[in-house]
N, C-alpha and C positions, 0 to 999 in steps of 0.2 A: 536446605530442604526445598523440595518442589512438589507440585501437585499435577497430575496428568489430566489434561482436558483434550479429548480427541488425540491427535498426533503431537500436541504441544505439551511442553512442560513449563508451568508457571511458577515463579519464585514465591515462596511463602515467607511471611504472611501476604496473601493477595490483598492489595489495597481496596478499601471500600470507595468506589468511584461514584460521583454524582452525575447522572445523565451523560455518560461518556460519549463523545463524538470521536469516531475513528477515522484518521487520515491514513491513506495507504498509497504506496508506490509499487510499481511492478516492473522489475527488470528481467530480461532486456526489452521485452515488449513494452511499448508505449512509454519509454523513458529515454527518448532521443536527447542527447546532450545532458543526460542525468538530471533533467529538470525536476521530475518528481522526487528523486532521491535527495537532491540538494535542497529542495523546498522543505521536505520533512526534517532534514538535518538542521536547517536554519531555525525552524520553530523549536526543535528539541533543545538546541543550545540556548535559545532565547528564553524558554520557559523552564529550563533546568530539568529535563526529562530524566527518568530513571529506568533502568532495564527491568523488564517484566517477564519475558519468556521467549522461547524459541522452539523449533521442531526438535523433538527428543532424538529422532533417528533420521536425519536429513537424507541419508542414502536411500531411504525408501522412495523418495521422490526425485532425487537428482542423480544424474550420470556425472561422476567426478572426473571423467575424461573430457567433459564439455564445460562444466563449471569446475575449474581447478582448485583444489585446496591450496593454501598458502602456508609457507613456513617462515619463521624468523628466529633469530638467536637472542635470547634474553638472559643476561647474566651467565653466559656460557652454556645455557641450556637451549636445546632445540624445541621450539613450540610450533604446533600445527593448528591451523584454523580451517574448519570445514565450511563450505558455502552453506548458507542457511537462511531461513525466514526468521526475522527477529521482531520483537515487539517491545515497545517502551510506553511509559505513561508520564503525564505531567498534570499538576494541579492547575485548574483554571480559575475562573471567577467564582462567585458564590453560588452559581447555578449549575455549572458543568465542569467536567474534567476532560482531558484529551488522551487518546491512545494513538500510537504511531506504529504502523505495520509496514516493514520493509520486506516485500515479497519477492522471491525468485520464482520465475515461472517453472512449474514442475515438468520433468521429462516423462514421468510415468505416474500412474495412480492419481490422475488429475481430479477425478470425482471425489476420492478420499481426501485429497488436499483441500478442496473447496468445502467439503462437509466439516473438516476439522476447524477451518477458520470460522465457519458458521457456529460451531459448538463453542468456540472461545468467545465469539461475539455475544451469544446468548448467555453464557456463563457470567460475563462481565456486564450484562444488561446494557449493551450498546444501543443507543437510540438513533444514531445516524452514521452511515458509512459513506465515505467520499474517496474515490480513486482519483489521484492527481497524476497527470502524465503529459507527454509531449510526443508529437509525430512530425515527420517531414511532410511538407505540403508546398505547392507552387504559389507561395505568397511572397510579395516583394519585401526584401530586407530593409528597404528605405522607409517603410511605413510602420506604424505601431503594430505590435504583435496581435495576431488573430487568436482568439480563444473561443472554443466551442464547448458545449456541455449539454447534459440531459439529466433530468431529475425524475424521481418516481411520483412526485406529487405536484399538483398545479401551483400551490404557493411557492414551492422551491423553484420550479421552473420560471415562474414570474420574477422571483428574486434574481435568478441568473440573468434574465433579460434586462432587468433594471441595472445590472452591473455591466451591461454591454457584452455579455456572453451569448454567442450565437448558438442556436439549437443544433445539436449534432445530426447530420444527415448521412454519415458514413454507413456503407453496407459493404461487407466483404470479409476476408479472413480475420480471425480474432484469436484470443487466448481462451483456454478452458476456464481460466480464472474469471473471465467475464460473467460466468454463471453466478458469481457472488452477488452481482447487482440484482439479478432476477430473483435469486433465492432469498436475499436479504429483504427485498420488498414483500415477498410472500410470508416472511416471518414478522412483518409489521415494523421492520427497521427502515427508516427513510434512507434512500440511497441516491447518489449522484456521481457523475463523472465530469471532470473538468480537464480539458486538453489544450495545451498550447501548441499552435501550429508554427513550425519554424522552417526557414528556407534551407534546402539541402546544401551542403558545402560544395564549392566549385571543385571539380576534378581537373587536375593538371595533366 
């Protein structure tokens, strides 16, 4: 059984979450070396995350000639998996729980995609949204990794600075999904972005 929230279908019974913090990754944009994806995967395995939901009709947002479906054979039967945005959850400490959102950048209906993610966030009463990612940058590979970030509130920004995270100064092309940070803030949800800067691979 599922319940429809925006363009997403959530598994029932939907868990009662305590002050959930949502961690998100976004492929292929801002996920160089799959840093965001692997980071979420690590935490999901560590905390025993459970599946919660996904887009009910991913073809509304994705061109399947660009994000290819995959097939495999299981017990003699052919199975197909469509590219999708998926969400999971994990129980945290006594004060809060965690949500994990693996996003694929939409090819069309971007505003509807963003609005649907926001609807899910409001439905689950998310109190903080954090996009974790990585980008190529001209940084020496012989030095400690450079991490930059930006937050919607001064206390969060100060906390990032205390952790050695530099304030983001990037201006330029981005993804429509970046609207989530702006919209989340307007909905009273704390939001931040944390980006690892990595050295581009040497071309031979």
